[in-house]
TITI-182877 format. One record per residue (C-alpha): residue in three letters; y, z, x. Coordinates in steps of 0.25 Angstrom, whole numbers, plus 5000, padded with zeros to 4 digits. Each point is the difference from the previous one (the first is absolute). Example, Ala and Ser with C-alpha at 12.3 -4.5 7.8 and 13.67 -1.06 7.14 Angstrom:
<atoms>
ALA498250315049;SER501449985006;
</atoms>
This chain:
<atoms>
MET496549085018;SER500449875007;SER501549985001;SER499849864995;ILE499550054986;SER501250044991;LYS500150134993;ARG500049934987;HIS498749935004;PHE499450135004;LEU500450064986;ARG499349894993;SER498750025008;SER498850084997;THR500850125005;ALA501049994989;LEU499550134994;VAL500650085011;ALA501449964995;LEU499850024985;PRO499650124991;PHE498849994992;MET500449944987;GLU499049944990;SER501149924993;MET500249935013;GLY498549965001;PHE499650105010;ARG498650014995;ARG499849855000;PHE500649985014;ALA499150115006;LYS498849934995;ALA500449875006;ALA500450045014;PRO499650105010;VAL500750144999;ALA500850045012;LYS499750135007;ALA501050114997;PRO501050035011;LYS500350135007;ARG501350074996;MET500750135005;ALA501150084994;PHE500750135005;LEU500750104991;GLY501050095008;VAL500350134993;GLY501250085006;PHE500050145004;GLY498550025000;PHE499250084990;SER499850154997;GLN499350075012;LYS499050094992;SER499849934987;TRP499949855005;TYR499050005011;PRO498550034997;ASP499350125006;ILE499949975015;ASN498650064999;GLU499549904990;THR499849875007;GLY499249874998;GLU499549984986;ASN500050154997;TRP501450024997;LYS500850054988;ILE501249934996;SER501350085002;GLN501050034989;GLY501049905005;LEU499049895000;SER499350044987;PRO500549884991;LEU499249925010;GLU498750074997;ARG499449884992;HIS500249925012;GLN499550105010;LYS498849925004;ASP500949895004;LEU501050085008;THR500050045015;VAL500950125004;ILE500350025014;GLN500650125007;ASN500550025014;LEU500749875003;TYR501350005006;HIS501049915009;GLN500250075013;TYR501449945002;SER500550054986;ASN500950125003;GLU501149984990;ALA499650014985;HIS501149924995;TRP499449885007;GLY498750014993;SER500049874992;THR500649925011;MET498850025010;TRP498950034989;LEU499349865002;THR500449985014;GLY499750135008;ALA501149955010;ASN500750095010;ARG501549994996;TYR500450035014;ALA499149905007;VAL501149925006;PRO500850075010;GLY501550014996;GLN499749974985;SER500050104989;PHE499249924991;HIS498749915002;ASN499049964990;THR498749915001;ILE499349914990;SER499550074987;VAL498549994996;ASP500349924988;GLN500749905008;ALA498949995010;ALA499149984988;ALA500949894994;GLU500049925012;GLN498649964996;LEU499850034985;GLY501449944997;ARG499749865005;ASP499649934987;THR500950084990;ARG501449974995;PHE500550135005;THR499450045014;SER500350154995;ILE500850074990;GLN500850125002;LEU500450094989;SER501050125001;THR501050074991;LYS501550005000;GLY500550095012;ASN499550115008;ALA499550144996;ASP501450024993;GLY500049874993;HIS501149945008;GLY500049875009;PRO499149885000;GLY498550014998;LEU499250035012;SER498749945004;LEU498750055006;ALA499849875007;TRP500449975014;ASN499749865007;ARG499549985014;GLN501350015006;GLY500250144993;LYS501049954990;PRO500050044986;VAL499549914990;SER500849994987;ALA499550064987;LEU500249984985;ASP500650124995;ASN499850004985;PRO498949954990;LEU500949894994;ALA500349945014;ALA498550005004;PHE499649944987;HIS501049885002;ARG499649985014;LEU498550004997;PHE500049924987;SER501349934996;ASP500249865005;SER501449965006;THR501049934990;VAL500649935012;PRO499549855000;LEU498949975010;ALA500949905008;GLN501050105002;ARG499050105005;GLN499549905010;ALA501449975005;ASP500350155002;LEU498750025008;LYS500349885008;LYS501450055003;GLN499450135004;ARG499149935010;SER501249925006;LEU500850135002;LEU498850075007;ASP499949885009;THR501550005004;VAL499950155002;LEU498849995009;GLU500649895009;ASP501250085002;ALA499250125004;LYS499149935009;SER501249945007;THR500550145004;ARG498750065005;GLY500249965015;LYS501350085000;LEU499350134995;THR499550135007;GLN498550034998;THR500450114990;ASP500849904992;LYS498949895001;ASP499050104994;LYS501050024988;LEU500149854999;ASP498549994999;GLU500050104989;TYR501049914993;PHE499249885002;GLN498850074994;SER500950034988;ILE500449864998;ARG498549965001;ASP499750104989;ILE501149934991;GLU499449865003;ILE498650054996;ARG500750064987;ILE500749864997;SER498749935003;LYS499350084990;GLU501149994989;GLU499949845002;GLU498550014998;TRP500150074987;LEU501349944995;ASP499449904990;VAL498950104995;PRO500350074987;LYS499850155001;PRO498850054992;LYS500350084988;PRO499550154999;ASP499150044988;ALA500850004987;SER499950165000;LEU501050005011;THR501449974995;GLN501350005007;PRO500450145004;ALA501350064994;LYS501250015009;GLY500250145006;VAL498650064997;ASN499850125010;GLY499150125004;VAL498650004995;ALA500149884991;GLU500649925012;ILE498750045008;GLU499149964989;ILE500649864998;MET500049985015;TYR498550035000;ASP499849904989;LEU500849905008;MET499150025012;VAL498849984991;ALA500549874995;ALA500549955013;MET498650025006;GLN499349944987;VAL500849875001;ASP499950005016;ALA501550005002;THR499750095012;ARG498950085006;VAL500850115007;LEU501050104994;THR500850125003;TYR500750094991;ARG501050115004;GLN500150084988;PRO501250074993;LEU500250155002;ASN501150064992;SER499949914988;VAL498550054998;LEU500450145000;GLN501249974990;SER499049924991;MET499150135000;GLY501250084995;ALA500450065013;SER501450015006;ILE499750045014;THR500049895011;ALA498749965007;HIS500450055013;ASN500450144995;MET498650004992;SER499349985013;HIS500550125006;TYR499350094990;ALA499550145001;ASP499350074988;GLY500849984988;ASP500649884991;ARG500049905012;LYS498650025003;VAL499649994986;LEU500849874999;SER499449955013;GLU498650024994;GLU500449934987;ARG500549885008;ASP498749995008;GLN499250004987;LYS501049894995;GLN499849915012;SER498550024999;GLU500049974985;MET500849875003;LEU499049965011;ALA498850024991;ARG500749914990;PHE500249905011;ILE498550005004;ASP499649994985;LYS500849874999;LEU499449955014;LYS498650034994;ALA500349934987;THR500649875006;PRO499049895004;ASP500149935013;VAL499749855003;ASP498550025002;GLY499750094989;SER500250135007;ARG501150104998;LEU501350005007;PHE499750145004;ASP498849955008;ASN500849915009;VAL501250095003;THR500350115009;LEU501050104994;THR500650115008;MET500950114995;GLY500750105009;SER501150055008;ASN500450035015;ILE500450144995;HIS499050104997;SER500850094991;ILE501450075002;HIS500349935013;TYR498750025007;LEU499549885007;THR498650025003;ASN498849984990;CYS500749884993;PRO499549994986;THR499149884999;VAL499249944988;VAL499349875001;THR499349924989;GLY499549864997;GLY498849925005;GLY500849905009;SER499750075014;GLY498650044997;ILE500250155000;GLN499050094995;HIS500850084990;GLY499850134992;ARG500250085012;HIS500950115006;LEU500249975015;VAL500550115009;MET500349945014;PRO500350075013;GLU501450055000;LYS501149905004;THR499149884998;PRO501049885001;LEU500349954986;CYS500049865007;ASN498550025001;LEU500049984985;TRP500949885000;LEU499149945011;SER498850034992;LEU500549944987;LEU500549875008;ASN498649985006;GLY499350044987;SER500849894993;GLY499549895010;ILE501350015008;LYS499650015015;ALA500950105007;ASP499750085013;SER501150104997;HIS501250034991;GLY501150105004;ASP499550125008;SER498549984995;THR498950045009;GLY498949944992;GLN499449984986;ILE499650114990;GLY498549975000;GLU499850114989;LEU500749914990;PHE498849905000;GLY498950104998;
</atoms>
């Protein structure tokens, strides 16, 4: 879209349906007859589940591959969607050697020790690589969802998303915050918001001038650090520009069935509401790229368990193993409900949201603390995958080969991602 065309003009054009849900009371049927229908955009969503799944009951039989596979106990709530699922085995990250870092590297595949002298390094996550293209024309380039705290429920919400400089992208850590971010208009007067953004730009200009004036006095190592700093400033400038572009455009409202979430909801209910918010965000085209790092302990608590997710994951035969298997089925039950909604929600061109999204659920951890054979389920029609199959790849196939395949299948040209060695051709038939 030309920079000379305002976002408000864009929303009034024949592509306006991209930004609005399908509501007959707003004259959708009449408008659809009078103007050409826009093609539905591609979307991507990633659901991160901590501590993996149960080793023996979640994975399908390794001898039943292709279309001739029986759905496993852990995936059984998804049976009605089996023809629209792809389950992949033997994917892994070669640099993952610490299970507690699973969520951090799941979407990047980065080598934590890639930079000599540093104990932590990360690279861009697949969602952010997708957002650079898919997020150009939406209010939010991407949306990151999380839960409050880490595995023990303490501290700020952690994101699955990492930018091109390997820095974490902030996440919304509860359904109420996510609802307001997506659908509630600011109560601050427009003139004041414009002035605030102008002030931010002025501060950035001052900081850049000061930083540039010191460049000639720095060592090469410090110059490299300064270049990273400049890139961070450019990222802020891009964010400010996007906020300015959408500043006077009201946020579209979700379907009336989605109401403001109650404060403090958690566990299974929290995940279900987050899934509903993701569907609504895609329907009104607020964003086309989403990640969700899901809660752990609160899910078990909402199921009536008192054990922590970490302790549950270190199971042997007995109560912890039974709980792990019950948690697997609950996750599959919630995913099945999510898919139901995606299939029931119309997209701009008359297709279903499901037909235009690529949805991946998985973990960097197999089970317990094993880091090979990352559990992976892909669904949705956005990447052109031939679903209904169980794929068993050669051992230690890079998980990043899947991420690269999904990017290219969604129309995002990429030669590599993380430690990828190529696409997974089997996904496409």
